[in-house]
N, CA and C of each residue as an Amber inpcrd file, in Angstrom:
protein
   576
  -7.9510000 -98.5810000 -32.1200000  -8.2200000 -97.6740000 -33.2210000
  -9.7150000 -97.5140000 -33.4010000 -10.0800000 -96.4460000 -34.0300000
 -11.4670000 -96.1220000 -34.3000000 -11.7120000 -96.3190000 -35.7850000
 -12.6350000 -97.2160000 -36.1200000 -12.9440000 -97.5080000 -37.5210000
 -11.6980000 -97.8980000 -38.3150000 -10.7420000 -98.5420000 -37.6620000
  -9.5140000 -99.0700000 -38.2820000  -8.6480000 -97.9950000 -38.9300000
  -8.8150000 -96.7410000 -38.5370000  -8.0330000 -95.7030000 -39.1960000
  -7.2900000 -94.7730000 -38.2340000  -7.7770000 -94.5980000 -37.0300000
  -7.1290000 -93.6790000 -36.0920000  -7.5560000 -94.0260000 -34.6770000
  -6.9000000 -93.3930000 -33.7090000  -7.3220000 -93.5830000 -32.3230000
  -8.5720000 -92.7510000 -32.0750000  -9.2830000 -93.1170000 -31.0460000
 -10.5240000 -92.4220000 -30.7220000 -10.2120000 -91.0230000 -30.1790000
 -11.0670000 -90.0750000 -30.4960000 -10.9270000 -88.7000000 -30.0180000
 -12.2010000 -88.3200000 -29.2700000 -12.1640000 -87.2730000 -28.4460000
 -13.3410000 -86.9060000 -27.6440000 -14.6320000 -86.7380000 -28.4590000
 -14.5250000 -86.2420000 -29.6670000 -15.7120000 -86.0200000 -30.4860000
 -16.3790000 -87.3180000 -30.9390000 -15.7150000 -88.4380000 -30.7730000
 -16.2840000 -89.7280000 -31.1730000 -17.3040000 -90.2490000 -30.1620000
 -17.2940000 -89.7240000 -28.9510000 -18.2010000 -90.2260000 -27.9250000
 -19.5840000 -89.5970000 -28.0690000 -20.5870000 -90.4180000 -27.8470000
 -21.9720000 -89.9350000 -27.9200000 -22.3440000 -89.2470000 -26.6120000
 -23.4440000 -88.5360000 -26.6300000 -23.9400000 -87.8750000 -25.4160000
 -24.2210000 -88.9130000 -24.3210000 -24.7450000 -90.0570000 -24.7090000
 -25.0400000 -91.1190000 -23.7340000 -23.7540000 -91.6200000 -23.0880000
 -22.7080000 -91.7890000 -23.8880000 -21.4320000 -92.2460000 -23.3510000
 -20.8280000 -91.1890000 -22.4160000 -20.9530000 -89.9310000 -22.8020000
 -20.4480000 -88.8580000 -21.9460000 -21.1660000 -88.8330000 -20.6030000
 -22.4610000 -89.0850000 -20.6160000 -23.2280000 -89.1210000 -19.3690000
 -22.7690000 -90.2860000 -18.4910000 -22.4860000 -91.4160000 -19.0990000
 -21.9670000 -92.5600000 -18.3380000 -20.6090000 -92.1980000 -17.7300000
 -19.7520000 -91.5390000 -18.5060000 -18.4560000 -91.0970000 -17.9860000
 -18.6470000 -90.1700000 -16.7840000 -19.5840000 -89.2290000 -16.9100000
 -19.8350000 -88.2710000 -15.8290000 -20.2510000 -88.9960000 -14.5570000
 -21.0950000 -90.0050000 -14.7110000 -21.5700000 -90.7540000 -13.5510000
 -20.4710000 -91.6180000 -12.9360000 -19.6120000 -92.1530000 -13.7650000
 -18.5390000 -93.0240000 -13.2750000 -17.3690000 -92.2640000 -12.6650000
 -17.1460000 -91.0610000 -13.1140000 -15.9510000 -90.3020000 -12.7290000
 -15.6910000 -90.2660000 -11.2180000 -16.6900000 -89.9720000 -10.3790000
 -16.3910000 -89.9140000  -8.9300000 -16.0060000 -91.2620000  -8.3230000
 -16.2980000 -92.3350000  -9.0190000 -16.0190000 -93.6810000  -8.4910000
 -14.6470000 -94.2070000  -8.9150000 -14.0030000 -93.5340000  -9.8350000
 -12.7270000 -94.0080000 -10.3820000 -11.5950000 -93.5700000  -9.4700000
 -10.8030000 -94.5380000  -9.0200000  -9.6870000 -94.2060000  -8.1260000
  -8.3410000 -94.2140000  -8.8530000  -8.2620000 -94.8070000 -10.0250000
  -7.0280000 -94.8420000 -10.8120000  -6.8020000 -93.4600000 -11.4370000
  -5.7300000 -92.7510000 -11.0500000  -5.5230000 -91.3790000 -11.5310000
  -5.4730000 -91.2530000 -13.0560000  -4.8160000 -92.1870000 -13.7100000
  -4.6780000 -92.0940000 -15.1700000  -6.0390000 -92.1530000 -15.8570000
  -6.8600000 -93.1070000 -15.4710000  -8.1930000 -93.2390000 -16.0610000
  -9.0590000 -92.0350000 -15.6830000  -8.9610000 -91.6100000 -14.4500000
  -9.6990000 -90.4480000 -13.9780000  -9.3440000 -89.2120000 -14.8180000
  -8.0480000 -89.0140000 -15.0490000  -7.5860000 -87.8620000 -15.8300000
  -8.1200000 -87.9170000 -17.2550000  -8.0240000 -89.0740000 -17.8770000
  -8.4410000 -89.1980000 -19.2810000  -9.9410000 -88.9570000 -19.4430000
 -10.7280000 -89.5270000 -18.5600000 -12.1820000 -89.3610000 -18.6670000
 -12.5760000 -87.9090000 -18.3820000 -11.9980000 -87.3260000 -17.3350000
 -12.3030000 -85.9220000 -17.0260000 -11.8770000 -85.0150000 -18.1820000
 -10.7580000 -85.3420000 -18.7990000 -10.2620000 -84.5520000 -19.9310000
 -11.2370000 -84.6310000 -21.1190000 -11.7540000 -85.8170000 -21.3890000
 -12.7470000 -85.9680000 -22.4630000 -13.9750000 -85.1140000 -22.1520000
 -14.4550000 -85.1770000 -20.9220000 -15.6290000 -84.3810000 -20.5410000
 -15.3370000 -82.8840000 -20.6630000 -14.1370000 -82.4740000 -20.3130000
 -13.7480000 -81.0740000 -20.4740000 -13.7050000 -80.7000000 -21.9490000
 -13.0250000 -81.4950000 -22.7530000 -12.8770000 -81.1890000 -24.1760000
 -14.2290000 -81.0910000 -24.8810000 -15.1580000 -81.8910000 -24.4470000
 -16.4980000 -81.8630000 -25.0410000 -17.3880000 -80.8090000 -24.3950000
 -16.8510000 -80.0990000 -23.3950000 -17.6240000 -79.0720000 -22.6810000
 -18.9470000 -79.6410000 -22.1870000 -18.8490000 -80.8210000 -21.5780000
 -20.0440000 -81.5490000 -21.1480000 -20.5820000 -80.9790000 -19.8300000
 -21.8840000 -80.8990000 -19.7330000 -22.5410000 -80.4990000 -18.4870000
 -22.5810000 -79.0010000 -18.2670000 -23.0780000 -78.6350000 -17.0850000
 -23.2460000 -77.2210000 -16.7270000 -21.9150000 -76.5430000 -16.4030000
 -20.9900000 -77.3200000 -15.8360000 -19.7260000 -76.7520000 -15.3570000
 -18.5440000 -77.5610000 -15.8890000 -18.2470000 -77.4330000 -17.1770000
 -17.1410000 -78.2260000 -17.7240000 -15.7870000 -77.9130000 -17.0840000
 -15.6350000 -76.7020000 -16.5080000 -14.3680000 -76.3630000 -15.8460000
 -14.0500000 -77.3370000 -14.7120000 -15.0840000 -77.8430000 -14.0580000
 -14.8400000 -78.7860000 -12.9610000 -14.1410000 -80.0390000 -13.4810000
 -14.4460000 -80.4360000 -14.7110000 -13.7990000 -81.6120000 -15.2840000
 -12.3290000 -81.3180000 -15.6060000 -12.0600000 -80.1050000 -16.0580000
 -10.6680000 -79.7240000 -16.3060000  -9.8750000 -79.7440000 -15.0070000
 -10.4680000 -79.2480000 -13.9300000  -9.7810000 -79.2310000 -12.6330000
  -9.5100000 -80.6520000 -12.1380000 -10.4730000 -81.5280000 -12.3290000
 -10.2770000 -82.9340000 -11.9460000  -9.1480000 -83.5320000 -12.7730000
  -9.1540000 -83.2540000 -14.0770000  -8.1180000 -83.7900000 -14.9660000
  -6.7360000 -83.2770000 -14.5600000  -6.6340000 -82.0050000 -14.2330000
  -5.3420000 -81.4200000 -13.8350000  -4.7570000 -82.1810000 -12.6470000
  -5.5440000 -82.3200000 -11.6000000  -5.0540000 -82.9850000 -10.3920000
  -4.7760000 -84.4760000 -10.6430000  -5.6230000 -85.1150000 -11.4280000
  -5.4290000 -86.5410000 -11.7080000  -4.1980000 -86.7720000 -12.5870000
  -3.9560000 -85.8960000 -13.5690000  -2.7370000 -86.0200000 -14.3820000
  -1.4970000 -85.8830000 -13.5060000  -1.5370000 -84.9630000 -12.5500000
  -0.3890000 -84.8040000 -11.6510000  -0.2040000 -86.0370000 -10.7680000
  -1.2900000 -86.6140000 -10.2990000  -1.1930000 -87.8440000  -9.4890000
  -0.6390000 -88.9850000 -10.3210000  -1.0740000 -89.0740000 -11.5610000
  -0.5670000 -90.1080000 -12.4540000   0.9320000 -89.9160000 -12.7030000
   1.3400000 -88.6550000 -12.9340000   2.7590000 -88.3560000 -13.1360000
   3.5710000 -88.7230000 -11.8990000   3.0390000 -88.4090000 -10.7430000
   3.7220000 -88.7170000  -9.4880000   3.9320000 -90.2220000  -9.3350000
   2.9190000 -90.9900000  -9.6890000   3.0150000 -92.4470000  -9.6360000
   4.1180000 -92.9420000 -10.5760000   4.1600000 -92.4110000 -11.7810000
   5.1920000 -92.8040000 -12.7400000   6.5850000 -92.4360000 -12.2390000
   6.7090000 -91.2600000 -11.6520000   8.0140000 -90.8270000 -11.1510000
   8.4860000 -91.6770000  -9.9860000   7.5810000 -92.0770000  -9.1270000
   7.9380000 -92.8850000  -7.9620000   8.2560000 -94.3210000  -8.3390000
   7.7620000 -94.7570000  -9.4800000   7.9700000 -96.1490000  -9.8920000
   9.4030000 -96.4200000 -10.3310000  10.1760000 -95.3610000 -10.5680000
  11.5650000 -95.4730000 -10.9980000  11.7090000 -96.0960000 -12.3920000
  10.6030000 -96.2590000 -13.0950000  10.6770000 -96.7380000 -14.4820000
   9.6430000 -95.9670000 -15.2870000   9.8930000 -95.8410000 -16.5420000
   8.9720000 -95.1100000 -17.4230000   8.7310000 -93.6810000 -16.9510000
   9.7190000 -93.0880000 -16.2910000   9.5600000 -91.7260000 -15.7810000
   9.3220000 -90.7220000 -16.9040000   9.8720000 -90.9950000 -18.0620000
   9.7470000 -90.0720000 -19.1880000   8.2810000 -89.8210000 -19.5390000
   7.4170000 -90.8030000 -19.2990000   5.9970000 -90.6540000 -19.6300000
   5.2810000 -89.6900000 -18.6870000   5.9090000 -89.3740000 -17.5680000
   5.3120000 -88.3930000 -16.6510000   5.2590000 -87.0110000 -17.2880000
   6.1790000 -86.7360000 -18.2050000   6.2390000 -85.4080000 -18.8200000
   4.9640000 -85.0720000 -19.5810000   4.4170000 -86.0510000 -20.2720000
   3.1600000 -85.8300000 -21.0050000   2.0460000 -85.4230000 -20.0450000
   1.9550000 -86.0950000 -18.9220000   0.9030000 -85.7900000 -17.9420000
   1.1080000 -84.4080000 -17.3140000   2.3500000 -84.0990000 -16.9880000
   2.6550000 -82.8000000 -16.3890000   2.3630000 -81.6860000 -17.3940000
   2.7950000 -81.8750000 -18.6250000   2.5290000 -80.8710000 -19.6600000
   1.0340000 -80.6530000 -19.8580000   0.2610000 -81.7470000 -19.8620000
  -1.1750000 -81.6060000 -20.0640000  -1.8190000 -80.8600000 -18.8990000
  -1.3680000 -81.1290000 -17.6770000  -1.9400000 -80.4280000 -16.5250000
  -1.6490000 -78.9280000 -16.6060000  -0.4520000 -78.5670000 -17.0440000
  -0.1050000 -77.1460000 -17.1710000  -0.9190000 -76.5070000 -18.2970000
  -1.0580000 -77.2110000 -19.4080000  -1.8460000 -76.6860000 -20.5330000
  -3.2940000 -76.4450000 -20.1220000  -3.8860000 -77.4270000 -19.4630000
  -5.2660000 -77.2580000 -18.9990000  -5.3800000 -76.0980000 -18.0110000
  -4.4090000 -75.9930000 -17.1250000  -4.4190000 -74.9230000 -16.1190000
  -4.4250000 -73.5490000 -16.7690000  -3.6350000 -73.4110000 -17.8080000
  -3.5990000 -72.1260000 -18.5150000  -4.9220000 -71.8590000 -19.2290000
  -5.4620000 -72.8910000 -19.8370000  -6.7010000 -72.7090000 -20.6120000
  -7.8670000 -72.2730000 -19.7460000  -7.9340000 -72.7850000 -18.5290000
  -9.0820000 -72.4300000 -17.6780000  -8.7250000 -71.3640000 -16.6410000
  -7.4800000 -70.8760000 -16.7090000  -7.0180000 -69.9110000 -15.6960000
  -7.2430000 -70.4910000 -14.2900000  -6.6480000 -71.6580000 -14.0990000
  -6.8090000 -72.4450000 -12.8830000  -6.4860000 -71.6280000 -11.6500000
  -7.4150000 -71.6030000 -10.7200000  -7.2460000 -70.7970000  -9.5020000
  -6.0930000 -71.2950000  -8.6340000  -5.7340000 -72.5640000  -8.7550000
  -4.6410000 -73.1410000  -7.9630000  -3.3660000 -73.3150000  -8.7920000
  -3.1910000 -72.4520000  -9.7940000  -2.0590000 -72.5890000 -10.7130000
  -0.7210000 -72.5840000  -9.9760000  -0.5340000 -71.6280000  -9.0900000
   0.7440000 -71.5290000  -8.3770000   0.9930000 -72.7490000  -7.4880000
  -0.0090000 -73.1890000  -6.7650000   0.1910000 -74.3640000  -5.9060000
   0.4170000 -75.6160000  -6.7610000  -0.1760000 -75.6540000  -7.9530000
   0.0770000 -76.7700000  -8.8560000   1.5430000 -76.7780000  -9.2840000
   2.0850000 -75.5970000  -9.6110000   3.4970000 -75.5120000  -9.9950000
   4.4010000 -75.8700000  -8.8200000   4.0120000 -75.4860000  -7.6160000
   4.7910000 -75.8660000  -6.4300000   4.7880000 -77.3850000  -6.2520000
   3.6580000 -78.0010000  -6.5250000   3.5840000 -79.4680000  -6.4440000
   4.5170000 -80.0980000  -7.4770000   4.5270000 -79.5410000  -8.6820000
   5.4170000 -80.0530000  -9.7300000   6.8790000 -79.8760000  -9.3110000
   7.1730000 -78.7750000  -8.6410000   8.5390000 -78.5440000  -8.1650000
   8.9920000 -79.6740000  -7.2390000   8.0930000 -80.1950000  -6.4140000
   8.4770000 -81.2920000  -5.5080000   8.8730000 -82.5380000  -6.2870000
   8.3360000 -82.6980000  -7.4970000   8.7160000 -83.8580000  -8.3110000
  10.2080000 -83.8240000  -8.6280000  10.7250000 -82.6300000  -8.9080000
  12.1340000 -82.4850000  -9.2990000  13.0560000 -82.7490000  -8.1190000
  12.5600000 -82.5740000  -6.9230000  13.3770000 -82.7450000  -5.7250000
  13.5070000 -84.2080000  -5.3100000  12.7940000 -85.1070000  -5.9930000
  12.8280000 -86.5260000  -5.6350000  14.1630000 -87.1600000  -6.0080000
  14.5760000 -88.1260000  -5.2040000  15.7620000 -88.9130000  -5.5170000
  15.4120000 -89.9210000  -6.6040000  16.3940000 -90.2810000  -7.3970000
  16.1950000 -91.3170000  -8.4000000  15.5120000 -90.8420000  -9.6700000
  15.4460000 -89.5410000  -9.8470000  14.8020000 -89.0030000 -11.0340000
  15.7860000 -89.0470000 -12.1980000  15.3160000 -89.5110000 -13.3540000
  16.1610000 -89.5310000 -14.5450000  16.5810000 -88.1060000 -14.8820000
  17.8220000 -87.9490000 -15.3340000  18.3720000 -86.6140000 -15.6140000
  17.4820000 -85.8270000 -16.5780000  17.1330000 -86.4200000 -17.6950000
  16.3780000 -85.6930000 -18.7140000  14.9880000 -85.2990000 -18.1930000
  14.4060000 -86.1300000 -17.3550000  13.0900000 -85.8250000 -16.7850000
  13.2120000 -84.6300000 -15.8430000  14.2300000 -84.6320000 -15.0120000
  14.4760000 -83.5190000 -14.1000000  14.6710000 -82.2170000 -14.8720000
  15.4590000 -82.2780000 -15.9320000  15.7250000 -81.0900000 -16.7500000
  14.4340000 -80.5820000 -17.3870000  13.6710000 -81.4730000 -17.9870000
  12.4430000 -81.0600000 -18.6980000  11.3850000 -80.4850000 -17.7400000
  11.2680000 -81.0780000 -16.5640000  10.2930000 -80.5500000 -15.5940000
  10.7130000 -79.1540000 -15.1390000  11.9940000 -78.9800000 -14.8500000
  12.4830000 -77.6730000 -14.4080000  12.2950000 -76.6300000 -15.5060000
  12.5820000 -77.0030000 -16.7580000  12.3580000 -76.0820000 -17.8850000
  10.8900000 -75.6910000 -17.9870000  10.0090000 -76.6600000 -17.8150000
   8.5750000 -76.3820000 -17.8820000   8.1650000 -75.3820000 -16.8010000
   8.6820000 -75.5760000 -15.5970000   8.3830000 -74.6320000 -14.5130000
   8.8480000 -73.2270000 -14.8690000  10.0670000 -73.1250000 -15.3660000
  10.6220000 -71.8180000 -15.7100000   9.8220000 -71.1600000 -16.8330000
   9.4600000 -71.9340000 -17.8260000   8.6950000 -71.3880000 -18.9550000
   7.2610000 -71.0470000 -18.5530000   6.8330000 -71.5540000 -17.4150000
   5.4960000 -71.2330000 -16.8890000   5.5300000 -70.0230000 -15.9610000
   6.7110000 -69.3960000 -15.8670000   6.8310000 -68.2070000 -15.0290000
   7.0770000 -68.5080000 -13.5600000   7.4580000 -69.7320000 -13.2690000
   7.7030000 -70.1460000 -11.8830000   9.1860000 -70.4250000 -11.7290000
   9.8290000 -69.7150000 -10.8200000  11.2540000 -69.9430000 -10.5730000
  11.3740000 -70.8710000  -9.3710000  11.8590000 -72.1030000  -9.6200000
  11.9960000 -73.0680000  -8.5190000  13.0390000 -72.6370000  -7.4930000
  13.1080000 -73.4090000  -6.4330000  14.0760000 -73.2070000  -5.3740000
  15.4800000 -73.1160000  -5.9810000  16.2780000 -72.1650000  -5.5220000
  17.6160000 -71.9520000  -6.0910000  18.5430000 -73.1590000  -5.8950000
  18.1780000 -74.0660000  -4.9810000  18.9740000 -75.2920000  -4.8300000
  18.9870000 -76.0890000  -6.1290000  17.9060000 -75.9930000  -6.8940000
  17.8540000 -76.7020000  -8.1770000  18.8260000 -76.0920000  -9.1820000
  18.9950000 -74.7720000  -9.1350000  19.9820000 -74.1250000 -10.0020000
  21.3850000 -74.5670000  -9.5960000  21.6450000 -74.5630000  -8.2960000
  22.9640000 -74.9940000  -7.8120000  23.2520000 -76.4330000  -8.2300000
  22.2540000 -77.2960000  -8.0920000  22.4250000 -78.6920000  -8.5030000
  22.6820000 -78.7880000 -10.0060000  21.9790000 -77.9920000 -10.7820000
  22.1640000 -78.0010000 -12.2400000  23.5700000 -77.5580000 -12.6190000
  24.0880000 -76.5270000 -11.9320000  25.4500000 -76.0630000 -12.2020000
  26.4700000 -77.1490000 -11.8650000  26.2560000 -77.8290000 -10.7230000
  27.1720000 -78.9070000 -10.3340000  27.1520000 -80.0460000 -11.3450000
  25.9560000 -80.3950000 -11.7810000  25.8370000 -81.4830000 -12.7640000
  26.4610000 -81.0660000 -14.1020000  26.2640000 -79.8260000 -14.4800000
  26.8810000 -79.3330000 -15.7140000  28.3930000 -79.5070000 -15.6350000
  28.9800000 -79.0440000 -14.5380000  30.4340000 -79.1380000 -14.3490000
  30.8830000 -80.5990000 -14.3230000  30.1450000 -81.4320000 -13.5990000
  30.4780000 -82.8570000 -13.5070000  30.4890000 -83.5080000 -14.8880000
  29.4420000 -83.2810000 -15.6670000  29.3510000 -83.9270000 -16.9790000
  30.3570000 -83.3550000 -17.9590000  30.7080000 -82.1050000 -17.8020000
  31.7350000 -81.5130000 -18.6460000  33.0820000 -82.1780000 -18.3460000
  33.3870000 -82.3600000 -17.0580000  34.6380000 -83.0120000 -16.6580000
  34.6810000 -84.4630000 -17.1150000  33.5340000 -85.1280000 -17.0990000
  33.4540000 -86.5280000 -17.5480000  33.3870000 -86.6540000 -19.0700000
  33.3680000 -85.5050000 -19.7450000  33.2500000 -85.4510000 -21.2140000
  31.9500000 -86.0680000 -21.7170000  30.9320000 -85.9870000 -20.8620000
  29.5860000 -86.3870000 -21.2760000  28.9260000 -85.1040000 -21.7780000
  29.2530000 -84.7600000 -23.0160000  28.8360000 -83.4660000 -23.5460000
  27.3360000 -83.3760000 -23.7940000  26.7050000 -84.4950000 -24.0070000
  25.2500000 -84.4900000 -24.2150000  24.5340000 -83.9720000 -22.9670000
  24.8420000 -84.5690000 -21.8160000  24.2000000 -84.1180000 -20.5790000
  24.7050000 -82.7450000 -20.1420000  25.9850000 -82.4600000 -20.3670000
  26.5060000 -81.1260000 -20.0470000  25.7370000 -80.0710000 -20.8420000
  25.4800000 -80.3500000 -22.1150000  24.7300000 -79.4330000 -22.9700000
  23.2950000 -79.2590000 -22.4760000  22.6680000 -80.3600000 -22.0580000
  21.2950000 -80.2920000 -21.5490000  21.2250000 -79.4110000 -20.2910000
  22.1740000 -79.6170000 -19.3840000  22.1840000 -78.8080000 -18.1570000
  22.5390000 -77.3530000 -18.4520000  23.4250000 -77.1220000 -19.3850000
  23.7670000 -75.7530000 -19.7540000  22.5360000 -75.0540000 -20.3450000
  21.7960000 -75.7620000 -21.1870000  20.5530000 -75.2120000 -21.7380000
  19.5550000 -74.8640000 -20.6490000  19.4650000 -75.7040000 -19.6370000
  18.5790000 -75.4310000 -18.5030000  19.0350000 -74.1770000 -17.7560000
  20.3200000 -74.0360000 -17.5610000  20.8670000 -72.8600000 -16.8760000
  20.5550000 -71.5950000 -17.6830000  20.6610000 -71.6740000 -18.9960000
  20.3130000 -70.5360000 -19.8530000  18.8380000 -70.1820000 -19.6830000
  17.9860000 -71.1970000 -19.6880000  16.5510000 -70.9650000 -19.5050000
  16.2880000 -70.3190000 -18.1510000  17.0000000 -70.7730000 -17.1270000
  16.8370000 -70.2190000 -15.7750000  17.1760000 -68.7260000 -15.7700000
  18.3550000 -68.3960000 -16.3150000  18.7670000 -66.9920000 -16.3020000
  17.8840000 -66.1340000 -17.2130000  17.3530000 -66.7190000 -18.2310000
  16.4030000 -66.0020000 -19.0840000  15.1280000 -65.6860000 -18.2970000
  14.6440000 -66.6810000 -17.5320000  13.4260000 -66.5070000 -16.7400000
  13.6190000 -65.4740000 -15.6230000  14.8260000 -65.4300000 -15.0650000
  15.0920000 -64.4930000 -13.9690000  15.6620000 -63.1620000 -14.4750000
  15.7630000 -63.0560000 -15.8030000  16.2260000 -61.8240000 -16.4600000
  17.6260000 -61.4040000 -16.0200000  18.4820000 -62.4020000 -15.8540000
  19.8880000 -62.1450000 -15.5070000  20.7020000 -62.2950000 -16.7870000
  20.7090000 -61.2190000 -17.5770000  21.2600000 -61.2590000 -18.9300000
  22.7550000 -61.5780000 -18.9850000  23.5520000 -61.0100000 -18.0780000
  25.0000000 -61.2850000 -18.0990000  25.2770000 -62.7630000 -17.8280000
  24.5780000 -63.3200000 -16.8430000  24.7650000 -64.7400000 -16.5300000
  24.2640000 -65.6160000 -17.6800000  23.1860000 -65.1860000 -18.3040000
  22.6530000 -65.9180000 -19.4590000  23.6820000 -65.9280000 -20.5960000
  24.2860000 -64.7780000 -20.8710000  25.2900000 -64.6990000 -21.9490000
  26.4890000 -65.5970000 -21.6420000  26.9300000 -65.6010000 -20.3940000
  28.0550000 -66.4750000 -20.0160000  27.7020000 -67.9440000 -20.2330000
  26.4790000 -68.3080000 -19.8760000  26.0430000 -69.6990000 -20.0710000
  25.9310000 -70.0190000 -21.5520000  25.5190000 -69.0600000 -22.3600000
  25.4440000 -69.2880000 -23.8090000  26.8400000 -69.5080000 -24.3910000
  27.8200000 -68.7810000 -23.8720000  29.2110000 -68.9950000 -24.3070000
  29.6620000 -70.3950000 -23.9020000  29.3140000 -70.8000000 -22.6750000
  29.6470000 -72.1620000 -22.2290000  29.0310000 -73.2060000 -23.1600000
  27.7910000 -72.9640000 -23.5550000  27.1180000 -73.9230000 -24.4420000
  27.7980000 -73.9620000 -25.8080000  28.2410000 -72.8210000 -26.3060000
  28.9660000 -72.7920000 -27.5800000  30.2800000 -73.5680000 -27.4590000
  30.9310000 -73.4530000 -26.3020000  32.1810000 -74.2020000 -26.0830000
  31.9410000 -75.7070000 -26.0880000  30.7820000 -76.1200000 -25.5990000
  30.4640000 -77.5320000 -25.6290000  30.4370000 -78.0420000 -27.0730000
  29.9030000 -77.2570000 -27.9670000  29.8910000 -77.6360000 -29.3870000
  31.3120000 -77.8350000 -29.9120000  32.2050000 -76.9730000 -29.4740000
  33.6180000 -77.0950000 -29.8940000  34.2120000 -78.3780000 -29.3160000
  33.9520000 -78.6520000 -28.0210000  34.4700000 -79.8770000 -27.3990000
  33.9530000 -81.1000000 -28.1350000  32.6840000 -81.0840000 -28.4960000
  32.0850000 -82.2330000 -29.1950000  32.7350000 -82.4510000 -30.5590000
  33.0970000 -81.3690000 -31.2100000  33.6820000 -81.4530000 -32.5490000
  35.1050000 -81.9850000 -32.5160000  35.7910000 -81.7900000 -31.3990000
  37.2140000 -82.1950000 -31.3160000  37.3940000 -83.6700000 -31.2400000
């Protein structure tokens, strides 16, 4: 905490501390620390080219997320890093935005990914204007059907919501309406 009242924020760092961060940044190999320091330098608009710090933060946040996803534990925390990389990318109009989204798409294709993490990453891609490989839609439909048959209505609802988001992103209104009806039916099943 900072002054026993809150966590530290970028504005709390002095110019001298920011300069030390700038000097240390190229030497840091830990993606999480690299991302956080670069993000502070970006937020403070430090130096002649603060965009370079945002770009470093974007790539480092993705590397940190990848590490979390591969660890098979604490995967849910990868979402914060992925979201921050997308937010930064939009703010600076990142020149590698599309390739960044393609990299994020590979995260969803990994084995051993927690269901909710897979759903949230795919939703983020769709809401970012990126339509992932249609195999992910097919997998989502299969999982929806599987969880509906198993009466796991929570996960069936999550996958149905993802399917709705997909059809919304691809502007397939009839398919979207059918999925919305399916989602309404899930509410009825849950109530019974």
